[in-house]
DOZA-925498 format. One line per 8 residues: number of its first residue (from 1); for each residue y, x, z of C-alpha. Coordinates in Angstrom, 3 decimals, padded with zeros to 6 digits. Example, Ala and Ser with C-alpha at 12.3 -4.5 7.8 and 13.67 -1.06 7.14 Angstrom:
1) -004.500 012.300 007.800  -001.060 013.670 007.140
REM end
This chain:
1) 199.051 053.456 129.010  196.650 051.079 130.737  193.363 052.761 131.602  189.928 051.263 132.091  188.383 052.794 135.211  184.607 052.693 135.101  182.270 053.858 137.843  179.116 055.677 136.819
9) 176.338 053.775 138.515  172.792 055.026 137.982  169.777 054.817 140.239  167.677 057.772 141.377  165.942 059.031 144.556  169.036 061.040 145.529  167.947 061.800 149.098  164.492 063.018 148.085
17) 165.737 065.188 145.217  168.526 066.524 147.427  165.958 067.716 149.987  163.843 069.351 147.295  166.764 071.371 145.932  168.528 071.892 149.272  171.595 070.082 147.987  173.660 067.220 149.300
25) 172.524 063.960 147.652  176.046 063.667 146.236  175.355 066.717 144.054  172.220 065.038 142.683  174.246 061.891 141.970  176.758 063.962 140.020  173.975 065.423 137.898  172.502 061.973 137.293
33) 175.926 060.724 136.168  176.040 063.566 133.627  172.640 062.556 132.279  171.042 065.812 133.401  168.026 063.618 134.014  167.487 060.018 132.965  165.944 056.780 134.130  162.351 057.144 135.355
41) 162.296 060.938 134.755  161.266 061.285 138.387  158.164 059.204 137.609  157.013 061.357 134.667  154.763 064.245 135.654  154.642 067.592 133.865  151.534 069.825 133.618  152.802 071.986 136.504
49) 152.965 068.942 138.792  156.725 068.641 138.844  158.456 065.483 137.732  160.544 065.552 134.575  163.612 065.073 136.789  162.753 068.143 138.883  162.264 070.229 135.743  165.589 069.142 134.225
57) 167.524 069.658 137.457  165.987 073.106 137.840  167.009 073.991 134.267  170.526 072.703 134.894  170.866 074.733 138.085  168.992 077.875 137.099  168.691 077.921 133.294  168.746 081.450 131.849
65) 168.916 083.031 128.427  165.130 083.112 128.280  165.194 079.303 128.370  167.180 079.042 125.132  165.008 077.992 122.212  163.746 080.453 119.599  166.353 080.907 116.817  163.556 080.703 114.252
73) 163.133 077.027 115.067  166.384 076.293 113.214  165.689 075.234 109.638  166.120 078.069 107.098  166.726 080.713 109.784  163.716 082.679 108.532  165.000 082.629 104.929  168.518 083.557 106.025
81) 167.329 086.524 108.074  164.977 087.813 105.369  167.718 087.536 102.738  170.200 089.523 104.821  167.563 092.105 105.747  166.634 092.567 102.096  170.227 093.117 100.968  170.930 095.420 103.909
89) 167.888 097.596 103.220  168.787 097.847 099.553  172.357 098.864 100.511  173.852 096.002 098.529  177.316 094.963 099.612  177.504 092.022 102.009  180.638 090.080 102.944  181.012 087.758 105.921
97) 183.437 084.888 105.364  184.529 083.067 108.504  187.234 080.587 109.380  190.730 080.938 110.782  190.161 079.231 114.145  188.695 080.646 117.342  185.142 079.654 116.410  185.410 081.254 112.981
105) 186.946 084.430 114.432  184.193 084.828 117.025  181.458 083.989 114.501  182.793 086.618 112.126  182.911 089.218 114.914  179.266 088.543 115.801  177.927 088.640 112.226  179.725 091.764 111.037
113) 178.472 093.696 114.054  174.940 092.336 113.812  174.632 093.081 110.080  176.194 096.496 110.600  173.725 097.245 113.392  170.767 096.856 111.002  172.386 099.226 108.510  174.062 096.658 106.266
121) 177.049 097.606 104.088  179.231 094.781 105.385  182.876 093.764 105.389  184.675 090.501 106.105  187.285 088.029 104.978  188.858 085.118 106.801  190.634 082.497 104.676  194.386 082.181 105.093
129) 195.197 078.738 106.503  198.092 078.109 104.092  197.055 080.080 101.001  193.347 079.257 101.066  192.778 076.252 103.273  189.543 075.704 105.119  186.336 077.539 104.215  185.219 078.954 100.912
137) 187.300 078.586 097.770  187.007 079.927 094.246  189.601 082.638 094.868  187.510 084.109 097.697  184.375 083.856 095.566  185.983 085.553 092.569  187.512 088.249 094.780  184.077 088.999 096.244
145) 182.567 089.308 092.754  185.382 091.661 091.685  184.786 093.773 094.808  181.126 094.266 093.954  179.847 092.046 096.757  176.272 090.888 096.193  175.727 088.607 099.190  178.101 086.250 101.026
153) 177.286 085.135 104.562  179.402 082.261 105.821  179.991 081.355 109.447  181.630 078.228 110.848  181.966 076.999 107.261  180.021 076.635 104.034  178.070 073.426 104.579  180.542 071.481 102.406
161) 181.050 074.233 099.789  178.640 072.960 097.143  180.912 073.613 094.131  182.202 076.939 095.435  178.715 078.311 096.083  177.591 077.106 092.657  180.541 079.042 091.218  179.344 082.120 093.107
169) 175.840 081.666 091.758  177.256 081.655 088.228  178.949 084.987 088.988  175.723 086.522 090.299  176.585 086.165 093.973  174.004 085.029 096.488  175.052 083.090 099.603  173.628 082.458 103.059
177) 175.329 079.616 104.931  175.523 079.522 108.727  177.500 076.541 109.984  177.521 073.780 112.585  179.606 071.085 110.929  178.303 067.710 109.789  176.405 067.818 106.513  178.129 065.915 103.672
185) 176.226 062.898 102.408  176.231 060.146 099.845  175.759 056.593 101.047  174.268 053.924 098.820  172.872 050.590 099.964  173.093 051.778 103.554  170.982 054.863 102.836  172.447 058.316 103.466
193) 171.452 061.259 101.280  172.506 064.721 102.410  174.288 067.064 100.008  173.301 070.666 100.729  175.016 073.588 098.988  172.893 075.620 096.512  172.600 078.661 098.793  169.676 081.010 099.459
201) 169.506 079.554 102.954  171.468 076.860 104.804  171.368 077.313 108.568  172.954 074.288 110.229  171.333 072.458 113.173  172.835 069.188 111.897  170.592 069.113 108.840  168.466 065.976 108.833
209) 165.324 068.085 108.351  166.161 070.450 111.210  163.777 070.067 114.144  165.209 072.669 116.516  165.604 071.292 120.046  169.406 071.658 120.370  172.035 070.833 117.746  175.200 071.098 119.861
217) 176.004 074.749 119.067  179.358 075.848 117.709  179.566 078.200 114.719  179.489 081.256 116.975  176.480 079.835 118.814  174.645 079.630 115.489  175.865 083.150 114.627  174.627 084.460 117.989
225) 171.188 082.985 117.364  171.223 084.450 113.868  172.053 087.888 115.311  169.147 087.650 117.761  166.730 086.613 115.006  168.027 089.393 112.760  167.535 092.066 115.430  164.004 090.858 116.136
233) 162.992 090.745 112.486  164.532 094.172 111.863  162.359 095.527 114.668  165.297 096.871 116.678  164.333 097.921 120.211  165.891 095.802 122.978  166.858 093.090 120.479  167.663 090.644 123.292
241) 169.945 093.132 125.063  171.780 093.907 121.843  172.358 090.218 121.157  173.534 089.606 124.727  176.633 091.701 123.936  177.895 088.774 121.882  177.634 086.138 124.606  181.270 086.660 125.605
249) 182.356 085.752 122.087  179.941 082.831 121.701  181.126 081.458 125.049  184.808 081.695 124.123  184.116 079.927 120.833  182.061 077.204 122.528  184.909 076.391 124.903  187.662 076.907 122.318
257) 185.954 074.617 119.804  185.563 071.990 122.579  181.789 071.746 122.280  179.836 069.881 124.941  178.826 072.058 127.887  175.280 070.753 127.967  171.886 072.349 127.409  172.021 075.698 125.623
265) 175.816 075.655 125.389  176.105 075.540 129.160  173.835 078.568 129.528  175.812 080.474 126.864  179.131 079.701 128.563  177.845 080.449 132.061  176.480 083.848 131.011  179.501 084.593 128.828
273) 181.928 083.911 131.687  179.921 086.228 133.925  180.197 088.932 131.266  183.968 088.540 131.003  184.333 088.758 134.764  182.269 091.964 134.871  184.120 093.558 131.976  185.053 092.965 128.365
281) 186.475 094.666 125.282  189.996 096.183 125.433  191.512 093.372 123.367  190.314 090.565 125.617  191.173 092.597 128.690  194.754 092.964 127.474  195.057 089.243 126.703  193.898 088.499 130.244
289) 196.224 091.071 131.782  199.326 090.122 129.798  198.798 086.434 130.593  198.752 087.340 134.321  195.192 086.108 134.832  192.630 087.445 137.296  189.731 088.752 135.192  187.241 088.220 138.021
297) 188.128 084.505 138.136  188.266 083.672 134.419  186.974 080.155 133.881  186.672 077.477 131.207  190.271 076.365 131.815  191.701 079.835 131.131  189.777 080.126 127.869  190.689 076.638 126.706
305) 194.369 076.671 127.604  195.483 080.316 127.778  193.247 082.827 125.986  192.013 080.497 123.249  195.468 079.373 122.101  196.590 083.012 121.837  193.615 083.863 119.620  194.137 080.705 117.575
313) 197.844 081.410 117.132  197.175 084.264 114.697  195.292 081.971 112.324  197.931 079.276 112.688  201.132 081.239 112.068  199.942 084.426 110.371  196.397 085.550 109.615  193.361 085.217 111.868
321) 192.559 088.791 110.930  195.022 089.891 113.602  192.927 088.273 116.335  189.737 089.763 114.921  191.328 093.219 114.782  192.380 092.821 118.429  188.759 092.182 119.410  187.431 095.065 117.328
329) 189.761 097.825 118.491  188.571 100.421 121.005  192.112 101.698 121.583  193.808 100.532 124.776  197.226 101.220 123.251  196.492 099.270 120.092  194.955 096.444 122.113  198.074 096.163 124.274
337) 200.345 095.953 121.223  198.174 093.426 119.398  197.761 091.247 122.493  201.521 091.177 122.934  201.946 090.080 119.300  199.466 087.215 119.713  201.149 085.998 122.897  204.526 085.973 121.117
345) 202.984 084.049 118.211  201.563 081.543 120.649  204.988 080.956 122.191  206.328 080.210 118.699  203.385 077.892 118.091  204.075 076.017 121.327  207.704 075.410 120.364  206.718 074.167 116.896
353) 204.094 071.891 118.420  206.543 070.362 120.900  209.048 069.561 118.149  206.398 068.092 115.867  204.825 066.006 118.644  208.168 064.467 119.584  208.863 063.601 115.928  205.399 062.106 115.427
361) 205.583 059.904 118.527  209.039 058.681 117.538  207.774 057.881 114.033  204.967 055.731 115.437  207.217 053.944 117.929  209.965 053.126 115.418  207.981 052.026 112.356  205.350 049.464 111.419
369) 202.807 052.184 112.170  202.857 051.023 115.772  200.514 048.206 114.655  197.992 050.526 112.909  194.677 051.134 114.609  194.302 054.467 112.762  197.474 056.550 112.656  198.321 058.609 109.575
377) 201.557 060.481 110.222  203.391 062.549 107.623  205.598 065.318 109.030  207.590 066.822 106.187  208.867 069.864 108.061  205.856 070.625 110.224  203.787 073.758 109.695  200.236 072.945 108.560
385) 198.900 075.248 111.272  199.976 072.986 114.126  199.264 069.513 112.739  195.829 069.438 114.392  197.312 070.145 117.814  199.990 067.517 117.223  197.314 065.012 116.169  195.501 065.649 119.442
393) 198.633 065.051 121.506  199.530 061.877 119.614  195.951 060.660 120.002  196.227 061.174 123.764  199.535 059.278 123.810  198.325 056.184 121.900  194.525 056.519 122.278  193.969 055.836 118.595
401) 192.358 057.972 115.887  195.203 060.083 114.516  195.774 062.125 111.375  198.853 064.315 111.098  199.578 065.720 107.641  202.215 067.715 105.843  202.831 068.946 102.298  201.673 072.395 101.202
409) 202.138 073.574 097.607  202.259 070.056 096.259  199.189 068.842 098.207  198.911 066.820 101.404  196.940 068.681 104.056  196.292 067.924 107.670  193.959 067.344 110.568  192.643 064.417 112.548
417) 191.565 063.834 116.132  189.523 060.847 117.188  188.461 058.689 120.137  184.908 058.023 121.325  184.514 054.712 119.522  185.491 056.076 116.093  183.424 058.532 114.027  186.142 060.245 112.039
425) 183.890 062.137 109.651  181.916 059.041 108.651  185.127 057.129 107.958  186.340 059.975 105.733  183.155 059.701 103.694  184.193 056.129 102.939  187.492 057.490 101.559  185.837 060.212 099.477
433) 187.467 059.069 096.227  190.958 059.529 097.719  190.394 063.041 099.085  190.192 066.402 097.349  188.511 068.027 100.350  187.453 067.112 103.867  185.105 068.170 106.621  184.549 068.079 110.354
441) 182.904 066.170 113.174  182.958 062.620 114.578  185.841 063.661 116.852  187.875 065.934 114.547  188.364 066.591 110.843  190.457 068.351 108.246  191.624 066.730 105.014  193.354 067.493 101.725
449) 194.586 064.930 099.198  197.169 064.318 096.490  200.542 062.943 097.650  200.133 059.784 095.571  196.954 058.933 097.514  198.452 059.194 101.005  199.498 055.561 101.438  196.204 054.319 099.960
457) 194.369 056.599 102.406  196.259 055.161 105.373  195.653 051.620 104.146  191.928 052.201 103.484  191.314 053.681 106.918  192.930 050.680 108.599  191.221 048.126 106.385  187.836 049.670 107.163
465) 188.590 050.076 110.869  186.546 047.926 113.272  188.119 049.151 116.523  188.948 046.462 119.065  191.790 046.437 121.594  189.258 047.410 124.229  188.133 050.394 122.173  191.700 051.683 122.129
473) 192.161 051.621 125.885  191.278 054.982 127.412  188.177 054.814 129.579  188.161 057.013 132.680  184.700 057.352 134.193  184.466 058.316 137.845  181.446 059.308 139.896  181.754 057.197 143.040
481) 184.165 055.444 145.340  184.273 057.828 148.250  186.330 058.052 151.472  188.590 061.079 151.571  187.127 062.155 154.902  183.565 062.152 153.535  184.182 065.395 151.683  183.425 068.466 153.792
489) 183.550 072.104 152.788  179.725 072.261 152.650  179.532 069.110 150.552  182.238 070.492 148.264  180.311 073.752 147.843  177.174 071.823 146.880  179.083 069.903 144.200  180.052 073.221 142.619
497) 176.558 073.284 141.133  178.270 071.557 138.181  179.964 074.849 137.168  180.875 075.587 134.442  182.549 072.253 133.801  184.246 071.054 130.640  183.679 068.696 127.742  180.412 066.800 128.259
505) 180.046 068.175 131.799  183.242 067.119 133.581  184.397 067.951 137.083  183.494 065.479 139.813  185.940 062.581 139.939  186.109 060.057 142.776  188.000 056.852 143.550  189.418 055.470 146.797
513) 191.228 052.210 147.463  193.885 051.514 150.071  195.022 055.118 150.542  198.232 055.398 152.572  200.703 058.013 151.385  203.250 059.829 153.548  205.845 062.592 153.275  206.012 062.901 149.471
521) 207.895 066.024 148.478  208.580 067.348 144.996  207.866 071.050 144.544  209.523 073.817 142.533  212.414 074.070 140.113  210.522 072.353 137.285  209.707 069.353 139.514  206.264 068.854 137.973
529) 204.310 068.628 141.245  204.390 066.440 144.310  202.659 067.316 147.565  201.762 064.403 149.800  199.902 063.563 153.003  197.150 060.948 152.641  195.358 058.750 155.164  192.035 057.105 154.363
537) 191.894 053.387 155.283  188.563 053.829 157.088  189.816 056.662 159.300  191.238 055.354 162.590  191.983 058.830 163.971  195.261 059.249 162.126  193.900 062.348 160.397  195.779 063.353 157.241
545) 194.455 065.193 154.215  196.594 067.062 151.716  197.072 065.655 148.237  198.869 066.936 145.180  199.956 065.207 141.979  201.041 066.915 138.730  202.926 065.483 135.765  206.150 065.528 133.839
553) 209.270 065.313 136.067  209.697 061.601 135.334  206.027 060.946 136.166  206.267 062.867 139.426  209.419 060.972 140.385  207.675 057.663 139.640  204.701 058.679 141.781  206.945 059.539 144.721
561) 208.624 056.166 144.352  205.283 054.373 144.321  204.180 056.271 147.436  206.870 054.554 149.492  205.760 051.059 148.460  202.434 050.897 150.275  198.733 051.794 149.852  197.426 052.825 146.441
569) 194.102 053.221 144.684  193.589 056.758 143.423  191.252 058.765 141.243  190.920 062.258 142.647  189.230 065.633 142.325  188.567 067.951 145.237  189.683 071.561 145.180  189.405 074.484 147.568
577) 192.912 075.797 148.141  193.445 079.253 149.623  196.772 080.177 151.236  197.314 083.325 153.271  193.600 083.795 153.683  192.967 080.276 154.962  190.864 077.853 152.879  191.453 074.113 152.955
585) 190.240 071.197 150.871  192.934 069.743 148.660  192.789 066.407 146.850  194.133 066.462 143.289  195.326 062.972 142.309  194.434 062.400 138.659  195.592 058.784 138.395  196.776 055.968 140.648
593) 197.410 052.219 140.778
REM end
């Protein structure tokens, strides 16, 4: 697919700021490209004499937990905490209801421990993906009433459960909502009116009346802040230290739910990764061990693509309770067995995903759907648990907003994944009359509808769609055009100030034209890597640097063929490769022309 390559090009006093922070100016440029500081911030003075740019760079480089905003600044946090404290002190039964994905699992873990720590009589439920669907439903509400529960506390769900919470109210149940999803709204004459559920408290940083300084938290991030506020209000000694125990889980959820690694999220993930590397619960330790990972080097990638999928697999193919039980066990033996089960489930999930992705891509390529700007793909035999992953893969293939749905108990259910130019949640609001349930973010959503409405849903989305051809071309933003020989080990080490990198805070990416390629050789039995020698056009010494390219076997073969045809333009990352105790810079080719 044709890509649009776009260089980030912002002005700033890079040399001056580099001297102040003892960093190569390239590192400052990378931070500017990630909007760590903005235009003219270096001209704005703070009371301490520093410029706004200096303050923001310092926070980016050295931000600590103490720099995270007070949880009580989130709207309704005070009411939520006081409600839970009251029910806990009166020994009334409390139930935490989470969600079946990694964010919901981690949120549930945090809340049940926090409420238990203040003496609450607490248990938990996680909806079953197939039997219950997303979030609260009347069955879970009625079950709680039958079990003598007096207070429900939601996490990673609840903001869209207006009818369900009203049903609970009628049964004498009180509810506290903690969530991070977009708030449902009505739109009339261009005016949006939020629809909040009738709960005792609704803690969601996306509320229009919320004035807290950071709204990018995942559900577990909100739960972690709730736990901290709860400990403080309960008067527990060392409240901050007690809450810090949950940073591992909030960090895993932040990465697993693909939240932006900016502001408070970046601090949570940085501290959470440090915790994992120092030591973690038996369940996580076994997942790391059985996936052949080095615990002392666990990073965002390992959470997003190895550990996270294993934890998610339980909620996809069985019940998310299995993942939660893995995290809660203190038994090494039990942890080993449960970790092995989750890894096996994940292998099954991968196979199902591969089959479904191939079928979905073929369906688009061989039907009139190829002309749709918003893809709505029905997979009759796909498991509802993997349609979201399939939607993401199809979206990457065609760079169009994509919904993948299947039929479950006579209803159409599925998930969507979007592109930057298309706010998926807002477009679903415009299809409200065709849907029985929906929720999510601008970039992802879940839906449920009647089979007879499926074609009308597809048609409505495309009729309303304003995407242009340009919008549907993937945009790859790179930091600078830079000679290969400009990168030194010291300069590379300075650029590592970006860590941890991920969504919203990507790794440094550079471009170079006219690169000469020599000695291409395909590696390994799977033939998914090509090692190559590269010569920069500005280097007259004949010096070679080592490059590597990864892809499917056919992609790797095509790259090797292109290498023999003459100079290329490449997009590349720089890595530090260690082999037999010797460290060398290696250039990872991300794309080429």
